Residue frames as qw, qx, qy, qz and C-alpha x, y, z in Angstrom:
[[0.152, 0.349, 0.869, -0.315, 64.93, 94.73, 105.68],
 [0.011, -0.448, -0.639, -0.625, 61.80, 95.30, 103.62],
 [0.268, -0.130, 0.215, -0.930, 59.27, 97.80, 104.44],
 [0.018, -0.300, -0.942, 0.149, 56.18, 96.44, 106.10],
 [0.266, 0.055, -0.054, -0.961, 53.05, 98.01, 104.69],
 [0.258, 0.416, 0.837, -0.243, 49.40, 97.16, 105.25],
 [0.158, -0.008, -0.430, -0.889, 47.22, 98.15, 102.23],
 [0.237, 0.384, 0.756, -0.474, 43.66, 98.67, 103.07],
 [0.310, 0.274, -0.333, -0.847, 41.11, 98.74, 100.25],
 [0.821, 0.228, 0.139, -0.505, 38.26, 97.19, 98.28],
 [0.525, -0.178, 0.797, 0.239, 38.84, 93.67, 96.73],
 [0.274, 0.228, -0.614, -0.704, 38.03, 92.57, 93.27],
 [0.201, 0.162, 0.955, -0.145, 35.52, 90.08, 94.58],
 [0.378, 0.664, 0.560, -0.320, 32.57, 92.14, 93.47],
 [0.490, 0.268, 0.526, 0.641, 34.31, 93.58, 90.25],
 [0.083, 0.862, 0.395, -0.308, 33.22, 97.25, 90.82],
 [0.370, 0.920, 0.073, 0.106, 35.64, 99.77, 89.53],
 [0.479, 0.718, -0.324, 0.387, 38.84, 101.78, 89.49],
 [0.342, -0.689, 0.510, -0.385, 39.68, 101.94, 93.20],
 [0.936, -0.117, 0.323, -0.081, 39.31, 97.97, 93.39],
 [0.839, 0.499, -0.022, 0.216, 41.53, 97.67, 90.34],
 [0.204, 0.794, -0.397, 0.413, 44.33, 100.10, 91.59],
 [0.562, -0.612, 0.477, -0.286, 44.41, 98.49, 95.02],
 [0.970, 0.082, 0.228, 0.015, 44.69, 95.02, 93.34],
 [0.719, 0.604, -0.170, 0.298, 47.48, 96.08, 91.06],
 [0.051, -0.795, 0.454, -0.398, 49.48, 97.80, 93.89],
 [0.769, -0.410, 0.444, -0.208, 49.20, 94.79, 96.10],
 [0.950, 0.283, 0.116, 0.062, 50.24, 92.46, 93.26],
 [0.491, 0.743, -0.282, 0.358, 53.28, 94.55, 92.26],
 [0.252, -0.706, 0.540, -0.383, 54.58, 94.98, 95.88],
 [0.918, -0.216, 0.297, -0.149, 54.15, 91.17, 96.56],
 [0.898, 0.325, 0.004, 0.295, 56.81, 90.50, 93.80],
 [0.173, 0.851, -0.251, 0.428, 59.10, 93.26, 95.21],
 [0.731, -0.085, -0.523, 0.430, 61.94, 92.45, 97.60],
 [0.143, 0.298, -0.264, 0.906, 61.86, 95.90, 98.96],
 [0.516, -0.280, 0.110, -0.802, 58.36, 95.34, 100.50],
 [0.107, -0.179, -0.956, 0.207, 56.50, 93.02, 102.76],
 [0.383, -0.077, -0.112, -0.914, 52.78, 93.82, 102.05],
 [0.082, 0.313, 0.900, -0.292, 49.64, 92.58, 103.79],
 [0.249, -0.244, -0.461, -0.816, 46.20, 93.24, 102.16],
 [0.121, 0.323, 0.771, -0.535, 43.22, 93.86, 104.37],
 [0.086, -0.399, -0.628, -0.662, 40.02, 94.10, 102.25],
 [0.208, -0.018, 0.309, -0.928, 37.49, 96.51, 103.56],
 [0.763, 0.058, -0.091, -0.637, 34.76, 94.24, 102.16],
 [0.150, -0.288, 0.943, -0.072, 35.90, 90.87, 103.64],
 [0.508, -0.124, -0.753, -0.399, 33.97, 87.71, 102.45],
 [0.656, -0.380, 0.198, -0.622, 31.19, 86.72, 104.87],
 [0.325, -0.246, 0.900, -0.154, 31.43, 83.25, 106.64],
 [0.259, -0.082, -0.842, -0.466, 29.92, 80.39, 104.91],
 [0.167, -0.534, -0.816, 0.144, 26.24, 80.17, 105.42],
 [0.006, 0.742, 0.338, -0.579, 25.75, 83.96, 105.62],
 [0.242, 0.023, 0.500, 0.831, 26.22, 84.78, 101.88],
 [0.002, 0.705, 0.669, 0.235, 22.47, 85.67, 101.82],
 [0.261, -0.776, -0.243, 0.521, 23.41, 88.85, 103.77],
 [0.359, -0.098, 0.383, 0.846, 25.29, 90.13, 100.63],
 [0.031, 0.539, 0.600, 0.590, 21.74, 91.19, 99.21],
 [0.333, -0.853, -0.402, 0.014, 20.96, 93.39, 102.27],
 [0.418, 0.672, -0.195, 0.580, 23.24, 96.56, 102.15],
 [0.337, -0.729, 0.302, -0.514, 22.97, 97.89, 105.68],
 [0.901, -0.379, 0.187, -0.103, 22.95, 94.42, 107.37],
 [0.904, 0.186, -0.065, 0.380, 26.06, 93.17, 105.47],
 [0.178, 0.756, -0.269, 0.570, 27.91, 96.38, 106.46],
 [0.541, -0.657, 0.313, -0.422, 27.15, 95.79, 110.08],
 [0.969, -0.198, 0.149, -0.009, 28.17, 92.06, 109.94],
 [0.727, 0.527, -0.166, 0.407, 31.38, 92.83, 107.91],
 [0.076, -0.903, 0.230, -0.355, 32.58, 95.52, 110.33],
 [0.673, -0.626, 0.385, -0.089, 33.86, 93.30, 113.09],
 [0.915, 0.157, 0.227, 0.294, 35.60, 91.10, 110.49],
 [0.451, 0.751, -0.066, 0.477, 37.36, 94.07, 108.92],
 [0.282, -0.851, 0.322, -0.304, 38.37, 95.71, 112.28],
 [0.877, -0.366, 0.308, 0.048, 39.76, 92.39, 113.56],
 [0.815, 0.357, 0.158, 0.429, 41.82, 91.69, 110.30],
 [0.259, 0.845, -0.055, 0.464, 42.95, 95.28, 110.26],
 [0.520, -0.781, 0.304, -0.165, 44.26, 95.35, 114.01],
 [0.924, -0.173, 0.285, 0.188, 46.08, 92.16, 113.50],
 [0.752, 0.454, 0.149, 0.455, 47.89, 93.34, 110.39],
 [0.041, 0.930, -0.056, 0.360, 48.56, 96.80, 111.70],
 [0.710, -0.677, 0.188, 0.046, 50.33, 95.47, 114.74],
 [0.790, -0.163, 0.393, 0.441, 53.12, 93.97, 112.47],
 [0.499, 0.739, 0.244, 0.380, 53.38, 96.97, 110.03],
 [0.380, -0.173, -0.061, 0.907, 55.45, 100.07, 109.58],
 [0.224, 0.114, -0.166, -0.954, 52.80, 101.99, 107.57],
 [0.380, 0.470, 0.774, -0.187, 49.09, 101.67, 106.98],
 [0.047, 0.144, -0.450, -0.880, 48.14, 102.68, 103.41],
 [0.315, 0.455, 0.743, -0.377, 44.34, 103.22, 103.34],
 [0.059, 0.296, 0.582, 0.755, 42.50, 103.63, 100.00],
 [0.084, 0.452, 0.504, -0.731, 39.73, 106.13, 100.47],
 [0.058, 0.521, 0.592, 0.612, 36.52, 107.10, 98.53],
 [0.108, -0.296, 0.112, -0.942, 34.10, 109.90, 99.70],
 [0.604, -0.361, -0.109, -0.702, 31.12, 110.39, 101.93],
 [0.830, -0.400, 0.176, -0.346, 29.90, 107.41, 103.93],
 [0.933, 0.228, -0.216, 0.174, 32.58, 105.03, 102.60],
 [0.240, 0.640, -0.450, 0.575, 35.23, 107.36, 104.18],
 [0.537, -0.499, 0.425, -0.531, 33.74, 106.65, 107.73],
 [0.960, -0.106, 0.131, -0.225, 33.60, 102.87, 107.05],
 [0.922, 0.250, -0.091, 0.283, 37.00, 102.17, 105.70],
 [0.490, 0.532, -0.276, 0.633, 39.79, 104.83, 106.01],
 [0.390, -0.698, 0.196, -0.567, 38.47, 106.31, 109.28],
 [0.925, -0.369, 0.071, -0.050, 38.82, 102.89, 111.18],
 [0.867, 0.190, -0.102, 0.449, 42.21, 102.29, 109.56],
 [0.228, 0.641, -0.231, 0.695, 43.41, 105.70, 110.78],
 [0.619, -0.636, 0.192, -0.420, 42.04, 105.24, 114.38],
 [0.976, -0.182, 0.023, 0.120, 43.71, 101.78, 114.63],
 [0.665, 0.471, -0.158, 0.558, 46.95, 103.22, 113.27],
 [0.132, -0.727, 0.189, -0.647, 46.78, 105.96, 115.84],
 [0.804, -0.518, 0.102, -0.273, 46.16, 103.68, 118.51],
 [0.949, -0.095, 0.089, 0.289, 49.15, 101.35, 117.75],
 [0.271, -0.791, 0.284, 0.469, 51.56, 104.27, 116.87],
 [0.628, 0.144, 0.584, 0.493, 51.91, 103.40, 113.20],
 [0.058, 0.321, -0.285, -0.902, 52.29, 105.89, 110.32],
 [0.480, 0.473, 0.732, -0.103, 49.31, 106.17, 108.28],
 [0.021, 0.196, -0.363, -0.911, 48.64, 107.55, 104.66],
 [0.494, 0.509, 0.563, -0.425, 45.18, 108.19, 103.21],
 [0.213, -0.027, 0.712, 0.668, 45.20, 107.28, 99.47],
 [0.384, 0.531, 0.395, -0.644, 42.18, 109.49, 98.49],
 [0.255, -0.001, 0.783, 0.567, 40.70, 108.63, 95.06],
 [0.229, 0.626, 0.743, -0.060, 37.23, 110.08, 94.63],
 [0.233, 0.336, 0.335, 0.849, 36.26, 112.83, 92.14],
 [0.368, -0.783, -0.416, -0.279, 33.60, 113.94, 94.72],
 [0.558, -0.190, -0.421, 0.689, 36.35, 115.28, 97.12],
 [0.034, 0.327, 0.036, 0.944, 35.21, 118.84, 96.86],
 [0.600, -0.450, -0.273, -0.603, 31.67, 118.16, 97.92],
 [0.790, -0.356, -0.480, 0.138, 32.80, 115.69, 100.60],
 [0.482, -0.017, -0.336, 0.809, 35.26, 117.98, 102.13],
 [0.185, -0.384, -0.079, -0.901, 32.78, 120.83, 102.19],
 [0.698, -0.404, -0.323, -0.496, 30.25, 118.70, 103.98],
 [0.891, -0.291, -0.332, 0.106, 32.23, 116.68, 106.31],
 [0.176, -0.874, 0.365, -0.268, 34.14, 118.18, 109.28],
 [0.892, -0.292, 0.344, 0.036, 35.10, 114.60, 110.40],
 [0.840, 0.415, 0.123, 0.327, 36.90, 113.98, 107.01],
 [0.266, 0.854, -0.181, 0.408, 38.67, 117.24, 107.22],
 [0.456, -0.758, 0.413, -0.216, 39.94, 116.73, 110.73],
 [0.902, -0.174, 0.366, 0.150, 41.25, 113.14, 109.99],
 [0.740, 0.583, 0.057, 0.331, 42.89, 114.14, 106.74],
 [0.060, -0.897, 0.300, -0.319, 44.72, 117.04, 108.73],
 [0.655, -0.579, 0.455, -0.170, 45.97, 114.38, 111.25],
 [0.975, 0.182, 0.101, 0.078, 47.10, 111.78, 108.66],
 [0.595, -0.481, 0.353, 0.538, 50.85, 111.37, 108.09],
 [0.043, -0.209, 0.553, 0.806, 50.34, 111.82, 104.43],
 [0.657, 0.511, 0.374, -0.410, 47.54, 112.29, 101.87],
 [0.230, -0.202, 0.732, 0.608, 48.11, 110.76, 98.47],
 [0.608, 0.565, 0.281, -0.482, 45.95, 111.46, 95.36],
 [0.707, 0.154, 0.576, 0.381, 46.19, 110.22, 91.81],
 [0.450, 0.593, 0.372, 0.555, 45.94, 113.50, 90.01],
 [0.221, 0.114, -0.097, 0.964, 46.87, 117.24, 89.99],
 [0.345, -0.501, -0.422, -0.672, 43.23, 117.83, 89.91],
 [0.682, -0.605, -0.410, -0.027, 42.62, 116.44, 93.46],
 [0.550, -0.150, -0.256, 0.781, 45.80, 118.08, 94.70],
 [0.038, -0.366, -0.163, -0.915, 44.17, 121.42, 93.65],
 [0.548, -0.564, -0.425, -0.447, 41.03, 120.51, 95.35],
 [0.700, -0.455, -0.417, 0.360, 42.72, 119.48, 98.68],
 [0.396, 0.087, -0.098, 0.909, 44.64, 122.81, 98.62],
 [0.204, -0.545, -0.288, -0.761, 41.52, 124.63, 98.51],
 [0.737, -0.588, -0.255, -0.217, 40.85, 123.21, 102.01],
 [0.255, -0.830, 0.452, -0.204, 44.30, 123.84, 103.33],
 [0.901, -0.184, 0.393, -0.009, 45.36, 120.15, 102.83],
 [0.111, 0.664, -0.667, -0.319, 48.70, 119.19, 101.22],
 [0.918, 0.083, 0.364, -0.131, 48.55, 116.07, 99.13],
 [0.284, -0.440, 0.735, 0.431, 51.25, 114.15, 97.26],
 [0.767, 0.404, -0.057, -0.495, 50.40, 113.00, 93.69],
 [0.273, -0.290, 0.893, 0.209, 51.24, 109.43, 92.69],
 [0.594, 0.218, -0.288, -0.719, 49.31, 108.52, 89.48],
 [0.909, 0.063, 0.282, -0.300, 47.36, 105.30, 88.67],
 [0.329, -0.364, 0.808, 0.326, 49.13, 102.29, 87.37],
 [0.775, 0.351, -0.218, -0.478, 48.28, 100.87, 83.98],
 [0.809, -0.202, 0.551, -0.005, 48.45, 97.13, 83.88],
 [0.256, 0.658, -0.523, -0.477, 50.85, 96.46, 80.97],
 [0.206, -0.083, 0.974, 0.051, 50.18, 92.75, 81.02],
 [0.405, 0.466, 0.730, -0.295, 46.63, 93.25, 80.12],
 [0.412, 0.843, 0.188, -0.291, 46.57, 95.88, 77.39],
 [0.600, -0.130, 0.466, 0.637, 48.41, 95.75, 74.16],
 [0.146, 0.608, -0.126, -0.770, 48.81, 98.51, 71.58],
 [0.491, 0.390, 0.732, 0.267, 46.82, 98.02, 68.34],
 [0.000, -0.305, 0.208, 0.929, 47.00, 100.77, 65.76],
 [0.448, 0.613, 0.607, -0.234, 43.47, 101.51, 64.21],
 [0.200, -0.218, 0.442, 0.847, 44.45, 102.47, 60.65],
 [0.271, -0.264, -0.636, -0.673, 40.90, 101.97, 59.29],
 [0.231, 0.007, 0.615, -0.754, 38.40, 103.15, 62.01],
 [0.265, -0.352, -0.831, -0.340, 35.24, 101.40, 62.42],
 [0.427, -0.488, 0.043, -0.760, 32.02, 102.77, 64.41],
 [0.726, -0.276, -0.622, 0.098, 32.61, 100.16, 67.18],
 [0.127, -0.698, 0.268, -0.652, 32.19, 102.09, 70.45],
 [0.664, -0.285, -0.648, 0.241, 32.99, 100.94, 74.03],
 [0.240, -0.696, 0.238, -0.633, 32.42, 102.25, 77.41],
 [0.635, -0.023, -0.731, 0.248, 33.85, 100.42, 80.49],
 [0.090, -0.268, 0.472, -0.835, 32.33, 102.64, 83.31],
 [0.022, -0.331, -0.899, 0.286, 29.83, 101.33, 85.94],
 [0.109, -0.598, -0.626, -0.489, 26.23, 102.23, 85.85],
 [0.318, -0.587, -0.458, 0.587, 26.18, 105.18, 88.26],
 [0.172, 0.922, 0.335, -0.085, 24.98, 108.73, 87.70],
 [0.229, -0.833, 0.276, 0.421, 28.40, 110.30, 87.95],
 [0.443, -0.229, 0.703, 0.506, 29.63, 108.31, 84.97],
 [0.390, 0.514, -0.107, -0.757, 26.82, 109.42, 82.58],
 [0.310, 0.043, 0.908, 0.278, 25.95, 106.10, 80.87],
 [0.343, 0.729, 0.527, -0.270, 22.67, 107.77, 79.96],
 [0.152, 0.838, -0.242, -0.464, 24.69, 110.43, 78.08],
 [0.268, -0.342, 0.823, 0.367, 26.73, 107.60, 76.46],
 [0.395, 0.419, 0.816, 0.062, 23.42, 105.93, 75.03],
 [0.260, 0.863, 0.227, -0.368, 22.33, 109.39, 73.88],
 [0.032, -0.714, 0.507, 0.481, 25.54, 109.99, 72.11],
 [0.290, -0.034, 0.913, 0.286, 25.36, 106.56, 70.40],
 [0.389, 0.653, 0.624, -0.184, 21.76, 107.21, 69.30],
 [0.210, 0.888, -0.099, -0.396, 22.95, 110.51, 67.61],
 [0.191, -0.494, 0.728, 0.436, 26.09, 108.72, 66.02],
 [0.458, 0.202, 0.863, 0.066, 23.72, 106.12, 64.49],
 [0.418, 0.805, 0.238, -0.348, 21.96, 108.76, 62.46],
 [0.255, 0.796, -0.455, -0.306, 25.25, 109.28, 60.43],
 [0.199, 0.422, -0.881, -0.071, 26.59, 105.76, 60.88],
 [0.822, -0.147, -0.080, -0.545, 23.76, 103.20, 60.93],
 [0.875, 0.089, -0.472, 0.063, 26.08, 100.35, 61.32],
 [0.020, 0.583, -0.557, 0.591, 27.59, 101.65, 64.63],
 [0.771, -0.379, -0.511, -0.013, 27.63, 99.41, 67.63],
 [0.216, -0.702, 0.386, -0.559, 28.06, 100.18, 71.35],
 [0.726, -0.168, -0.640, 0.190, 29.42, 97.76, 74.06],
 [0.364, -0.729, 0.197, -0.545, 28.68, 98.79, 77.57],
 [0.664, 0.017, -0.672, 0.327, 30.94, 96.88, 80.15],
 [0.025, -0.215, 0.544, -0.811, 29.99, 97.25, 83.87],
 [0.354, -0.506, -0.786, -0.020, 27.12, 97.13, 86.35],
 [0.052, 0.032, -0.301, 0.952, 25.36, 99.35, 88.82],
 [0.209, 0.438, 0.700, -0.523, 22.12, 100.65, 90.16],
 [0.350, 0.556, 0.017, -0.753, 21.23, 102.51, 87.10],
 [0.190, -0.138, 0.888, 0.395, 21.27, 99.56, 84.79],
 [0.261, 0.547, 0.793, -0.067, 17.53, 99.16, 84.61],
 [0.166, 0.843, 0.154, -0.489, 17.13, 102.86, 83.73],
 [0.070, -0.509, 0.626, 0.586, 19.78, 102.57, 81.03],
 [0.193, 0.196, 0.926, 0.260, 18.03, 99.54, 79.45],
 [0.235, 0.747, 0.547, -0.296, 14.72, 101.61, 79.50],
 [0.051, 0.766, -0.184, -0.613, 16.48, 104.53, 77.85],
 [0.176, -0.167, 0.836, 0.493, 17.82, 102.20, 75.03],
 [0.205, 0.441, 0.866, 0.112, 14.28, 101.09, 74.37],
 [0.107, 0.821, 0.333, -0.452, 12.79, 104.60, 74.55],
 [0.026, -0.663, 0.446, 0.601, 15.39, 105.88, 72.01],
 [0.896, 0.340, 0.252, -0.130, 14.71, 102.76, 69.94],
 [0.248, 0.750, -0.606, -0.095, 18.38, 102.37, 69.23],
 [0.996, -0.056, -0.009, -0.066, 19.66, 98.96, 68.48],
 [0.745, 0.403, -0.316, 0.428, 23.17, 97.35, 68.47],
 [0.276, -0.712, 0.420, -0.491, 23.70, 98.16, 72.17],
 [0.786, -0.051, -0.608, 0.095, 25.46, 95.19, 74.00],
 [0.524, -0.724, 0.250, -0.373, 25.14, 95.00, 77.70],
 [0.627, 0.349, -0.673, 0.177, 28.34, 92.91, 78.45],
 [0.799, -0.578, -0.166, -0.010, 27.91, 93.02, 82.40],
 [0.405, -0.802, 0.437, 0.050, 30.94, 92.98, 84.68],
 [0.868, 0.396, -0.280, 0.106, 34.00, 91.44, 83.26],
 [0.845, -0.426, 0.035, 0.321, 36.79, 89.69, 85.04],
 [0.149, -0.861, 0.332, 0.356, 40.20, 91.63, 85.02],
 [0.437, -0.267, 0.747, 0.425, 42.02, 88.86, 83.05],
 [0.445, 0.502, 0.688, 0.277, 39.35, 89.40, 80.16],
 [0.082, 0.869, 0.184, -0.451, 38.95, 93.24, 80.09],
 [0.170, -0.511, 0.486, 0.688, 41.81, 93.67, 77.54],
 [0.312, 0.247, 0.848, 0.351, 39.83, 91.68, 75.12],
 [0.181, 0.816, 0.537, -0.113, 37.12, 94.33, 74.94],
 [0.098, -0.816, 0.178, 0.541, 39.58, 97.13, 74.42],
 [0.355, -0.226, 0.749, 0.512, 41.19, 95.18, 71.67],
 [0.324, 0.455, 0.795, 0.236, 38.01, 94.68, 69.78],
 [0.070, 0.869, 0.388, -0.301, 36.74, 98.27, 69.96],
 [0.543, 0.436, 0.201, 0.689, 37.75, 101.17, 67.71],
 [0.031, -0.594, 0.043, -0.802, 36.53, 104.26, 69.76],
 [0.360, -0.370, -0.725, 0.456, 36.17, 104.69, 73.54],
 [0.178, -0.626, -0.238, -0.721, 33.43, 107.07, 74.72],
 [0.404, -0.311, -0.650, 0.563, 33.27, 108.45, 78.17],
 [0.106, -0.654, -0.333, -0.671, 30.60, 110.80, 79.52],
 [0.446, -0.323, -0.605, 0.575, 31.45, 111.37, 83.23],
 [0.177, -0.876, -0.238, -0.381, 29.78, 114.14, 85.11],
 [0.420, -0.821, 0.366, -0.127, 32.18, 113.67, 88.05],
 [0.930, 0.209, -0.181, 0.241, 35.65, 112.04, 87.68],
 [0.480, -0.784, 0.304, 0.251, 39.17, 112.08, 88.99],
 [0.086, 0.603, -0.701, -0.371, 41.77, 110.17, 86.89],
 [0.915, 0.095, 0.179, -0.348, 39.94, 107.29, 85.15],
 [0.467, -0.364, 0.772, 0.233, 41.99, 104.17, 84.93],
 [0.710, 0.467, 0.527, 0.015, 39.83, 103.21, 81.75],
 [0.371, 0.916, -0.109, -0.106, 41.33, 106.13, 79.93],
 [0.267, -0.672, 0.679, 0.127, 44.83, 104.77, 80.75],
 [0.653, 0.025, 0.756, 0.040, 43.84, 101.45, 79.46],
 [0.620, 0.750, 0.222, -0.070, 42.72, 102.96, 76.25],
 [0.091, 0.882, -0.434, -0.161, 46.02, 104.70, 75.90],
 [0.435, -0.403, 0.799, 0.098, 47.91, 101.45, 76.53],
 [0.638, 0.324, 0.699, -0.008, 45.53, 99.70, 73.90],
 [0.156, -0.016, 0.524, 0.837, 45.78, 102.28, 71.14],
 [0.043, 0.657, 0.747, 0.092, 42.08, 102.98, 71.57],
 [0.091, 0.379, 0.096, 0.916, 41.16, 106.62, 70.63],
 [0.192, -0.397, -0.680, 0.585, 39.47, 108.49, 73.37],
 [0.116, -0.499, -0.290, -0.809, 36.36, 110.76, 73.19],
 [0.438, -0.403, -0.689, 0.413, 35.35, 112.13, 76.53],
 [0.175, -0.923, -0.188, -0.287, 33.71, 114.95, 78.53],
 [0.395, 0.519, -0.426, 0.627, 36.16, 117.13, 80.57],
 [0.651, -0.693, -0.157, -0.267, 34.85, 116.32, 84.05],
 [0.741, -0.651, 0.096, 0.130, 37.06, 116.73, 87.04],
 [0.404, -0.660, 0.497, 0.393, 40.68, 115.66, 86.38],
 [0.795, 0.389, 0.435, 0.169, 40.20, 114.45, 82.86],
 [0.447, 0.882, -0.066, 0.136, 41.71, 117.48, 81.16],
 [0.297, -0.796, 0.527, 0.030, 44.83, 116.84, 83.14],
 [0.702, -0.090, 0.701, 0.081, 44.94, 113.42, 81.63],
 [0.567, 0.472, 0.586, 0.336, 43.61, 114.12, 78.03],
 [0.072, -0.500, 0.174, 0.845, 44.88, 117.01, 75.93],
 [0.622, 0.626, 0.370, -0.291, 42.29, 117.94, 73.32],
 [0.575, 0.784, -0.183, -0.145, 43.54, 117.23, 69.84],
 [0.172, 0.684, -0.707, 0.049, 46.67, 115.53, 71.00],
 [0.009, -0.143, 0.972, -0.186, 45.66, 112.46, 73.10],
 [0.110, 0.450, 0.873, -0.149, 41.95, 112.62, 72.76],
 [0.097, -0.451, -0.343, -0.818, 38.89, 114.77, 72.02],
 [0.102, -0.295, -0.684, 0.660, 37.20, 116.65, 74.87],
 [0.162, -0.558, -0.448, -0.679, 33.93, 118.30, 75.17],
 [0.286, -0.409, 0.309, -0.809, 32.04, 120.10, 77.97],
 [0.059, 0.083, 0.937, -0.336, 30.62, 117.86, 80.84],
 [0.396, 0.436, 0.640, -0.493, 27.02, 116.86, 80.06],
 [0.407, 0.615, -0.226, -0.637, 27.19, 117.88, 76.32],
 [0.691, 0.026, 0.721, 0.056, 26.31, 114.53, 74.66],
 [0.604, 0.765, 0.205, -0.092, 25.78, 116.25, 71.35],
 [0.134, 0.882, -0.450, -0.038, 29.24, 117.42, 71.29],
 [0.579, -0.277, 0.766, 0.030, 30.44, 113.89, 72.27],
 [0.745, 0.446, 0.494, -0.044, 28.58, 112.67, 69.20],
 [0.446, 0.885, -0.112, -0.069, 30.18, 115.26, 66.87],
 [0.162, -0.727, 0.663, 0.077, 33.67, 114.28, 68.13],
 [0.688, -0.007, 0.723, 0.067, 32.95, 110.61, 67.42],
 [0.699, 0.650, 0.299, 0.004, 31.71, 111.41, 63.87],
 [0.080, 0.939, -0.311, -0.123, 34.74, 113.62, 63.44],
 [0.466, -0.485, 0.734, 0.097, 37.05, 110.67, 64.17],
 [0.699, 0.217, 0.681, 0.026, 35.28, 108.54, 61.85],
 [0.553, 0.807, 0.208, -0.004, 35.47, 111.03, 59.01],
 [0.098, 0.909, -0.405, -0.023, 38.96, 112.55, 59.43],
 [0.961, 0.168, -0.170, 0.142, 41.41, 109.84, 58.28],
 [0.591, 0.356, -0.398, 0.605, 44.53, 109.59, 60.32],
 [0.291, -0.672, 0.197, -0.652, 43.23, 111.64, 63.38],
 [0.873, -0.428, 0.024, -0.233, 42.42, 108.64, 65.50],
 [0.909, 0.112, -0.186, 0.357, 45.74, 107.05, 64.82],
 [0.314, 0.531, -0.300, 0.728, 47.67, 110.05, 65.82],
 [0.545, -0.610, 0.087, -0.569, 45.57, 110.53, 68.97],
 [0.967, -0.241, -0.041, -0.066, 46.20, 106.97, 69.87],
 [0.756, 0.316, -0.286, 0.496, 49.92, 107.14, 69.19],
 [0.019, -0.604, 0.305, -0.736, 50.22, 110.11, 71.55],
 [0.766, -0.453, 0.032, -0.455, 48.08, 108.39, 74.07],
 [0.969, -0.003, -0.189, 0.160, 50.32, 105.33, 74.00],
 [0.433, 0.475, -0.360, 0.676, 53.37, 107.47, 74.57],
 [0.323, -0.555, 0.277, -0.715, 51.78, 109.03, 77.62],
 [0.926, -0.258, -0.171, -0.217, 50.69, 105.56, 78.92],
 [0.757, 0.210, -0.488, 0.381, 54.34, 104.79, 79.45],
 [0.025, -0.515, 0.392, -0.762, 54.35, 107.28, 82.44],
 [0.732, -0.313, 0.191, -0.574, 51.86, 105.08, 84.27],
 [0.857, 0.091, -0.507, 0.006, 53.71, 101.79, 84.15],
 [0.796, -0.565, -0.198, 0.091, 54.95, 100.23, 87.26],
 [0.719, -0.015, -0.134, 0.682, 58.58, 101.03, 87.00],
 [0.101, 0.521, 0.028, 0.847, 57.67, 104.75, 87.01],
 [0.530, -0.633, -0.144, -0.546, 55.00, 104.68, 89.72],
 [0.841, -0.298, -0.378, 0.247, 57.00, 102.32, 91.96],
 [0.458, 0.144, -0.265, 0.836, 59.67, 104.94, 92.67],
 [0.261, -0.512, -0.069, -0.816, 56.91, 107.48, 93.54],
 [0.792, -0.494, -0.264, -0.242, 55.35, 105.19, 96.08],
 [0.788, -0.083, -0.361, 0.492, 58.70, 104.32, 97.60],
 [0.239, 0.345, -0.150, 0.895, 59.54, 108.00, 98.01],
 [0.483, -0.566, -0.077, -0.664, 56.29, 108.52, 99.83],
 [0.874, -0.366, -0.318, -0.016, 56.72, 105.60, 102.18],
 [0.660, 0.075, -0.295, 0.687, 60.31, 106.48, 102.97],
 [0.010, -0.513, 0.069, -0.856, 59.32, 110.01, 103.68],
 [0.668, -0.554, -0.217, -0.447, 57.07, 108.78, 106.34],
 [0.902, -0.393, -0.102, 0.146, 59.76, 106.81, 108.12],
 [0.598, 0.591, -0.219, 0.495, 62.70, 108.98, 107.48],
 [0.299, -0.752, 0.319, -0.492, 62.91, 109.93, 111.15],
 [0.879, -0.300, 0.335, -0.161, 63.44, 106.27, 111.87],
 [0.889, 0.147, 0.300, 0.313, 65.58, 105.28, 109.01],
 [0.178, -0.657, 0.325, 0.657, 68.62, 106.78, 107.29],
 [0.620, 0.618, -0.155, -0.459, 68.58, 107.27, 103.53],
 [0.071, 0.502, -0.847, -0.159, 71.31, 104.62, 103.19],
 [0.307, 0.035, 0.937, -0.166, 68.86, 101.82, 104.09],
 [0.594, 0.451, 0.114, -0.656, 66.31, 102.81, 101.48],
 [0.744, 0.165, 0.621, 0.183, 65.48, 100.16, 98.97],
 [0.077, -0.406, 0.486, 0.770, 66.86, 100.85, 95.52]]
């Protein structure tokens, strides 16, 4: 008999970021797997016809969505074995995983909280409620050893199950002759340092005037980033906007260097996508990135906030023939660890560990 799991998380409807992508990938893979019966409950349900205008009013849309979310969550949880709740930090923790935990408790179901935010340390220091709920969850799952260490600082044990790389979307292309075509696929939020990416690019342009930068994403800081581009008087910056998941691979395929300037981060799925695509990575060492990128082997690292060092690393890649190809080859080998056949068994082990008091090992899915 298949395991019945409710996955609670954000949908791809608004095309935001890594948490949405990982929730979507997990649901898609499990829906094709005979070992599982998966129901997906979006924590951002579509509003009824005629109320779409509410989407433009943040607090009101949250109030209107909440009864829709809770109702769908209750119905799905009644028919489940496990509730798998994706979790970000701060206020979103209260709005999504906390209700999922409460309903699972009320209905006597197992619940795991799949915590994914690089802001975990700050969140756990500030929120007594979050610490209490996480201590009472049946399992905490994180995507990186970095978050595992953060949780241990608060006396919380977490299981590490890494992100999934979508092997159907990204194809390895060796860059034997590197061009100054830069890509960043992070949303326009302060934690992702898009302003630093622009400053890095402006510095690279001094050495390589033909350099180009493509920014894929959206967010509250987009207007400020556009102003910065104008202030620095730097050309050749493309604002591609949010890109549908079935097209994102095209942008990785066309670029020759990926630049990431995160101030806060966990385990960026965008870097895994670079590894799968053969795209060399130049990044800051924020959060869990050093657990993912080894300097000089799978990418080039610099201190968080140091956009000048980012620029020097990009120039180094463009000048040292063969370096980018070696980094990309090693990254591609590492990307194999994040394919579904590897990650699937890790998730099954977590799920069955929650139910082992009710099931014998012989009944486990192979």
